[in-house]
C-alpha positions in Angstrom: 0.0 0.0 0.0 1.5 3.3 -1.1 0.9 5.8 1.8 2.3 9.2 2.2 2.0 11.0 5.6 0.5 14.5 5.6 1.1 16.2 9.0 -1.0 19.2 9.5 0.7 21.8 11.7 -1.5 24.8 12.2 0.4 25.8 15.3 3.8 25.5 13.6 5.2 23.7 16.6 8.6 22.0 15.9 8.5 19.7 18.9 5.1 18.5 18.0 6.2 17.7 14.5 9.2 15.8 15.8 6.9 13.9 18.1 4.7 12.7 15.1 7.8 11.9 13.0 9.3 9.7 15.8 6.0 7.9 16.3 5.4 7.2 12.6 9.0 6.1 12.2 8.7 3.6 15.1 5.3 2.2 14.2 5.0 2.4 10.4 7.1 1.3 7.5 9.4 3.9 6.0 7.0 6.5 4.7 7.5 9.9 3.0 6.3 12.7 5.3 5.2 16.3 4.4 4.1 19.0 6.7 1.5 21.7 5.9 1.6 25.0 7.7 -0.6 28.1 7.5 0.3 31.2 5.4 1.3 33.3 8.5 4.3 30.9 9.0 7.5 33.0 9.1 10.5 32.2 7.0 12.5 31.3 10.2 9.8 28.8 11.1 9.8 27.3 7.6 13.5 26.8 7.8 13.2 25.2 11.3 10.4 22.8 10.2 11.9 22.2 6.8 15.0 20.8 8.5 13.0 17.7 9.6 10.7 17.1 6.6 9.3 18.8 3.5 7.1 21.7 4.5 4.5 23.6 2.4 2.8 26.8 3.2 -1.0 27.0 2.8 -4.0 29.1 3.6 -5.3 29.9 7.1 -8.2 27.4 7.4 -7.7 23.8 8.3 -9.5 22.8 5.1 -6.9 24.7 3.1 -4.1 22.7 4.9 -5.9 19.4 4.0 -6.4 20.4 0.4 -2.8 21.6 -0.1 -1.4 18.6 1.8 -3.3 16.3 -0.6 -2.1 18.2 -3.6 1.6 17.9 -2.5 1.2 14.2 -1.5 3.0 12.1 -4.2 1.5 8.7 -3.0 -1.7 6.8 -3.8 -3.0 7.3 -0.3 -2.6 10.0 2.3 -2.8 9.5 6.0 -3.5 12.8 7.8 -2.1 13.5 11.2 -2.0 16.6 13.4 1.4 17.6 14.6 2.1 16.1 18.0 0.0 13.0 17.3 1.2 9.5 17.8 0.1 6.4 16.0 -0.5 3.0 17.4 1.7 0.0 16.5 -1.0 -1.8 14.5 -2.0 1.1 12.3 -0.4 -0.2 9.1 -2.2 -3.6 9.5 -5.5 -1.9 10.1 -5.0 0.3 7.1 -4.2 -2.6 4.8 -7.1 -4.7 6.0 -9.8 -2.1 5.6 -8.7 0.1 2.6 -9.8 -2.2 -0.3 -10.9 0.4 -3.0 -9.9 3.9 -3.8 -13.4 5.1 -2.8 -12.8 3.9 0.9 -12.1 6.6 3.4 -10.9 5.3 6.8 -11.1 7.2 10.1 -10.7 6.3 13.8 -13.8 5.5 15.7 -13.6 7.3 18.9 -16.0 8.3 21.8 -16.5 11.5 20.0 -18.2 9.9 17.1 -18.4 7.0 14.7 -19.5 9.1 11.7 -17.1 11.0 9.5 -18.4 14.4 10.3 -18.3 14.0 14.1 -15.0 12.1 14.3 -11.7 14.0 14.5 -9.7 14.3 11.2 -6.6 13.0 12.9 -5.9 9.6 11.4 -8.1 9.9 8.3 -6.8 7.9 5.2 -8.0 9.1 1.8 -7.0 7.9 -1.7 -5.5 10.6 -3.8 -7.3 9.8 -7.1 -10.6 9.7 -5.3 -9.9 13.0 -3.6 -8.8 14.6 -6.9 -12.1 13.3 -8.5 -14.1 14.8 -5.6 -12.3 18.1 -5.4 -11.0 19.6 -2.1 -12.8 20.5 1.0 -14.8 23.8 0.9 -12.5 26.6 2.1 -14.9 29.5 2.4 -15.0 30.8 6.0 -18.3 29.8 7.6 -17.6 31.1 11.1 -20.9 32.2 12.6 -22.4 31.9 16.0 -22.6 28.2 17.0 -21.4 27.0 13.5 -18.2 24.9 13.3 -17.0 25.6 9.8 -14.8 22.5 9.7 -17.7 20.2 10.6 -19.8 21.9 7.9 -17.0 21.5 5.4 -16.7 17.9 6.3 -20.4 17.4 5.9 -20.6 19.1 2.5 -17.6 17.1 1.3 -18.9 13.8 2.6 -22.3 14.2 0.9 -20.6 14.6 -2.4 -18.3 11.7 -1.6 -21.2 9.4 -0.8 -23.0 10.5 -4.0 -19.8 9.3 -5.8 -19.7 5.8 -4.2 -17.5 6.5 -1.2 -17.5 4.1 1.7 -16.7 5.8 5.0 -15.2 3.2 7.4 -14.9 3.9 11.2 -12.1 1.8 12.5 -12.2 0.7 16.1 -8.8 0.5 17.7 -7.0 2.8 15.2 -5.7 5.0 18.0 -4.1 8.2 16.8 -3.7 11.1 19.2 
């Protein structure tokens, strides 16, 4: 399975990035890693982060980081992690078992939710061809009273994905965090 790791680093924290890199190098086969940071990242921060892995500057919204991370991913699949996250030992095995078609989207089933919209994005696996076919997540700012723009963006994207034959798979025991 051809997986590239996309680490989302909205806080631009070098120690958090190193934590994720150490965890993935210990619990996964040798995988290419890229990091995506928001546009307000300074040149000095880019140099620091770029010393540990390839870094790409993106927009300010999380959806921009996701879209740009996928566009820079050179592999068939992308596993999204938030900087500072650690992966469990068995994550590779779970990904291989459950990702059967390019229309499969895997995400960790946690107490917070067992559906794609309610679940955290940390640990989501998406096929690059399917993502390109679907288009990226909506990036327009939807910040209003009581409205979580990221959940709305996930909802809108998941509706389109399901219309195109996507199978969302909540994986129990795929601990990422």
